[in-house]
C-alpha positions, 0 to 999 in steps of 0.5 A: 760572461756579462749576459750570464751575470745579468741573467743571474742578478735578474733571477736573484731579484725575481726570486726576492720579489716573489719571496717578498710577495709571498711573505706579504701574502702570508702575513695578510692571510694570517691577519685575515684569519685572526680577525675573521675566525672570532667573527665567524665563531660569534656568528655560528654560535648565534644559530647553535642550539645550547647543546652544541655550544656546551659540547667539548667538541668545537666541531660538533654537528648541529642543526641551525636555529634561529631560537636565540634571535627570537628569544632576544627579540621577543623575550628581551625586546631587543628593538628597544635597546637598538632604538636607544643606541640609534637615537643616542649615537646619531644625536650625539654624533650630530652635536659633536660634529657641528660643534667640533668642526668650527672649533677645528677651523678656528684652531687651524686658521687662527694661530694666535699666542696660547692657541696650541696650548689650548688645543692640547688642553682640548686633546688631554680631555679625550685621554682622560680615563672615563672611569675617573670621571664617572662618578662626578658625571653620575652625581651631576646628572643626578642633581639635574634629574638626567640619570636613565635618560637619553639626553643625559647619554647624549650629552656625555657622549657629545662632550667625550667625542668633541675633542676627537672631532676637533683634533681630527678635523684640524689636520684636515683644515690645515691641508686646505690652502689658506689662499682660499680663505684670503680669496673669500675674504677679498670677495667680502665673505665673512669667516662663518660664510667661508667656512660654510660655502668653502671649507665645508664642501672641500672637507666633506669627505674628512667630516664624513669619516670623522662623524663615522669614527665618532658614531662608532665610539658611541655605538660600542661605549659601555661604561657610561651607559651601564652606570648612568642608565638602569632601564629606560635608556639602556643601550645595546651593549648593556643588553648584551652584558645582561646575558652574563648572569649568576647562573652562567653565561647564555653564549647563544643569546649573547652571540645573537645580540652581539651579531645585531651589534656589529651588523649596522656598523658593517652595513655602514662601512660598506655603504659609505666606504667611498667617502670614508677612503677619501676622507682618510686619504684627504690629508695626503691629496689635499695640498 
């Protein structure tokens, strides 16, 4: 009797585990389809001729063509927009990281009165909707002669990414034992020396992960780029938006340019995913 009851309980446990596994796999599959199908449609549209894109039948057979890519690179000179995006995003990421890492280390270690309020004020700047400050920023850059310049966008992107870098890196530095700082101080190291020689190497995965996300925020930013630039410093998202015209939407060219937008991010993630995973899990294992 007891053996039969134990077998029954074991069977029920196995059934529940199987149902749980199947349900979890089904949810993951649904999420995968939800995220992959739009990207797949985007990539397919980039190699479709206009007749296939405009066809009411979504499963219309077509002969793949690279004409959309040829048009956006040859006629639109897409490389100019790509170069602008790479320069602006890379420099602003470096600037915000170089400024944000020491600030985050200070907030994590110097627990003085009013420091928490100051850190909350920095975070509140990141919460501010960009549309609320775009007009003052436009007027300010106009007075400084920085409209439609790369340096103007670099300054704005660096300023808006700085609160994100600071708040993200605070949690990484707080997970590093303070005894390391005390040991370095006993050896005669300065605060700056401790930061550069000890803290930065330990928190390197977190710094890399934070810099990657800061780069992504810049790479996909549209509002400031479309308002603060007109021709010289326009970025890739602005170029993609130019395919929405008064005569209609050029879906093929927009898809081709959009594919170019997501390719660098995909390559970046796959090439440094090891550092990204270490950085995201740093807070869970550093202590």
